C-alpha positions in Angstrom: -13.0 -4.6 -17.8 -14.7 -1.3 -17.9 -16.5 -0.6 -14.6 -18.2 2.6 -16.4 -19.1 4.3 -19.2 -15.4 3.7 -21.1 -16.4 6.5 -23.6 -14.4 9.4 -22.0 -11.5 7.4 -21.9 -12.1 5.6 -25.2 -9.8 8.7 -26.8 -7.1 9.3 -23.8 -3.8 8.9 -24.7 -2.8 5.2 -22.9 0.8 5.5 -21.1 3.9 4.7 -23.0 5.1 2.1 -20.9 8.8 1.9 -20.9 10.5 -1.7 -21.5 11.3 -1.8 -17.4 7.3 -1.2 -16.7 6.4 -4.0 -19.0 8.6 -6.6 -17.3 6.6 -7.2 -14.5 2.7 -7.2 -16.0 4.1 -10.7 -18.5 4.8 -12.9 -15.2 2.1 -15.0 -13.2 1.8 -12.7 -9.8 -0.4 -13.2 -6.6 -1.3 -9.7 -6.8 -2.0 -8.2 -10.1 -2.8 -4.1 -10.9 -3.2 -4.0 -14.7 -4.1 -0.4 -16.5 -5.9 0.8 -13.8 -7.4 5.1 -14.4 -8.8 7.4 -11.7 -9.9 10.3 -10.8 -10.8 12.9 -8.5 -13.7 14.7 -10.2 -12.4 15.5 -13.5 -9.0 15.2 -12.7 -7.4 12.3 -13.6 -4.8 11.3 -11.5 -3.6 7.6 -12.2 -3.6 6.9 -16.1 -3.3 3.4 -16.8 -1.1 2.1 -14.0 0.5 -1.7 -14.1 2.5 -4.0 -11.8 2.4 -7.5 -10.1 3.4 -8.1 -6.7 4.0 -11.9 -6.6 3.4 -13.5 -2.5 5.3 -12.5 0.1 7.4 -9.8 -1.8 7.4 -6.2 -0.8 6.8 -3.5 -3.4 8.1 0.1 -3.0 6.0 2.5 -5.0 7.5 5.5 -5.8 7.1 9.4 -7.0 7.4 13.0 -6.3 4.6 14.5 -4.4 2.1 14.7 -6.3 2.7 11.4 -8.8 0.1 9.5 -8.0 1.3 7.1 -5.3 -1.5 7.8 -2.7 -4.4 7.7 -5.4 -2.9 4.4 -6.9 -3.8 3.1 -3.5 -6.5 4.3 -2.9 -7.8 3.4 -6.1 -6.5 -0.4 -5.5 -8.0 -0.6 -1.7 -11.5 0.8 -3.3 -12.0 3.3 -0.8 -14.1 5.8 -3.4 -11.9 8.1 -3.9 -10.7 8.1 -6.3 -12.8 6.7 -8.4 -11.3 4.0 -10.3 -12.8 4.1 -13.9 -10.9 1.7 -16.0 -8.5 -1.2 -15.2 -8.6 -4.8 -12.8 -7.5 -5.7 -9.9 -6.8 -9.3 -9.0 -5.5 -10.7 -5.4 -4.7 -14.4 -4.7 -7.6 -14.8 -8.3 -10.3 -12.9 -6.8 -10.8 -9.5 -9.0 -11.2 -6.5 -6.5 -12.2 -4.0 -9.0 -15.5 -5.2 -8.6 -16.1 -4.7 -5.1 -16.9 -2.1 -2.5 -14.5 -0.9 0.0 -16.2 -3.5 2.4 -16.1 -6.2 0.2 -12.0 -5.5 -0.9 -11.5 -5.9 2.9 -12.7 -9.0 3.1 -10.8 -10.3 0.2 -7.8 -9.7 1.8 -6.7 -6.1 1.3 -5.3 -4.0 3.9 -5.2 -0.4 3.6 -3.0 1.6 6.4 -3.5 4.7 5.5 -1.4 8.2 6.3 -3.2 9.3 8.8 -3.8 5.9 10.6 -7.1 6.3 11.6 -7.1 5.9 15.0 -10.4 5.8 16.8 -10.8 8.3 19.3 -11.6 7.3 22.8 -11.0 4.1 22.2 -7.8 2.4 24.3 -5.1 0.3 22.1 -6.5 -2.8 23.3 -10.6 -1.6 21.8 -9.1 -0.4 18.2 -7.6 -4.0 17.5 -10.4 -5.7 18.9 -12.7 -3.4 17.3 -10.8 -4.8 14.3 -12.6 -8.3 14.7 -15.8 -8.0 15.1 -16.4 -10.2 11.8 -14.6 -12.1 10.1 -12.1 -13.3 8.7 -10.1 -12.7 11.5 -6.3 -12.8 11.5 -4.1 -12.2 14.0 -5.0 -12.7 17.7 -4.2 -9.5 20.1 -1.2 -11.2 21.9 0.6 -12.1 18.2 0.7 -8.2 17.5 1.8 -7.3 21.1 4.4 -10.0 20.3 5.1 -7.8 17.5 4.9 -4.9 18.5 5.5 -5.0 23.0 5.0 -1.0 23.3 1.6 -1.5 22.5 1.5 -4.4 24.8 2.2 -2.2 27.8 0.1 0.6 26.6 -3.2 -1.6 25.7 -5.5 0.9 28.3 -4.1 3.9 26.9 -6.3 5.5 24.6 -4.9 5.1 20.9 -4.9 8.6 20.2 -2.6 9.8 22.6 0.7 7.1 21.7 3.1 8.7 20.3 3.5 9.1 16.5 5.7 6.0 16.0 3.4 4.2 18.4 0.2 5.1 16.9 1.8 3.8 13.9 2.8 0.5 15.1 -1.2 0.4 16.4 -2.6 0.9 12.1 -0.2 -1.6 11.3 -1.8 -3.6 14.4 -4.7 -3.3 13.6 -4.5 -4.5 10.0 -2.7 -7.6 10.7 -5.6 -8.2 12.9 -8.1 -9.2 10.0 -7.2 -11.8 7.7 -5.3 -10.0 5.5 -3.5 -11.1 2.4 -2.0 -7.4 1.2 -1.1 -5.1 3.6 -1.0 -1.7 1.2 1.3 1.2 3.4 0.9 5.2 2.5 3.5 6.6 4.5 4.4 4.6 7.5 7.9 6.8 8.6 6.1 9.9 8.0 7.2 12.2 10.7 9.4 9.5 13.2 12.1 9.7 14.2 14.7 7.5 12.8 15.2 5.0 14.9 10.7 4.6 14.7 11.5 4.1 11.2 14.5 1.2 11.9 11.6 0.1 14.1 9.2 -0.5 11.9 11.2 -1.5 8.9 12.1 -4.6 11.1 8.4 -5.3 12.2 8.0 -5.5 8.3 10.6 -7.6 8.0 8.7 -10.1 10.3 5.5 -9.3 8.3 7.4 -10.3 5.2 8.8 -14.0 6.4 5.2 -14.6 7.4 4.8 -14.7 3.8 2.7 -11.6 4.0 2.4 -9.3 0.7 3.3 -6.0 0.6 2.8 -2.9 -0.9 5.0 0.5 0.3 4.4 4.1 -0.9 7.3 6.9 1.0 8.4 9.0 0.5 11.3 8.1 2.4 12.3 6.6 -1.1 16.0 5.5 0.4 14.5 3.7 3.1 12.0 2.6 1.0 14.2 0.9 -1.6 16.5 -0.4 0.8 13.3 -2.8 2.5 11.7 -4.1 -0.8 12.5 -6.3 -2.9 11.1 -4.4 -5.9 10.2 -1.0 -6.8 7.6 1.0 -9.4 8.5 4.6 -10.0 5.1 6.6 -10.6 5.5 10.1 -12.8 2.4 12.1 -13.7 -0.2 8.8 -12.7 2.1 6.4 -15.2 4.6 3.8 -14.8 8.1 5.2 -15.5 9.8 2.4 -14.2 9.4 -1.4 -13.3 12.1 -3.3 -11.2 14.2 -4.7 -8.6 14.9 -1.9 -5.3 18.4 -2.6 -6.4 18.3 -0.9 -10.0 16.8 1.7 -8.2 19.5 2.1 -5.8 22.7 1.5 -8.7 20.8 4.2 -10.6 21.7 7.5 -9.7 20.4 8.7 -13.0 16.8 7.4 -12.6 16.8 8.6 -8.9 18.1 11.9 -9.2 14.7 12.3 -12.5 12.4 10.8 -10.9 12.9 11.1 -6.9 15.3 13.9 -6.7 17.6 11.8 -4.7 
């Protein structure tokens, strides 16, 4: 489905997907991204990305710096930059690619951006309550505190004064305060101590047990692969691998070429 005039895309070279990159596209899925293309101005960043995620699955979206990971996540969430010009995004039979960011959020897309976007001047609890100002409402504030006891202890503290790890917990908790169907996490481990990374990992496993589908973009590829069921690797805005996380962990040549690990 074309979202805008497709003429400028007609003559562009389409991605040459590998055998692995075609595997997921053939199976029915809860969350599907099909042949999406996105631009920052004239810069062609996301170049025909396709992948599927099954309900309750964790997918690691990986690649070197500049591979297009964050841009893909933002295009999926319909935030407007980069501009999605071509392709389809479906979530639980709903066409997300036709929606604005607000409507995509209403449909169940929960994006936790890299900068976390904690609102200055509001307490922890006020940040969570603000997320529930309009339906659909997800987890209760008390349920979020049971998942993140530190947030409960700091409920009256201004959100922007929390530690980096606590702010990440708040950002994830704020997403769960909405009734989300897919959780999109952009660099959730960035700048965090290993002990906090381990705590976030445990939290994400618990979220998976609740049936929430997750896509994680993370530069700490090994940590993401140890958490994920499957992995998609991007290189210059194109899919070069789509398979299990274990395949990536077991393939040293693949890791070295595309992940530098």
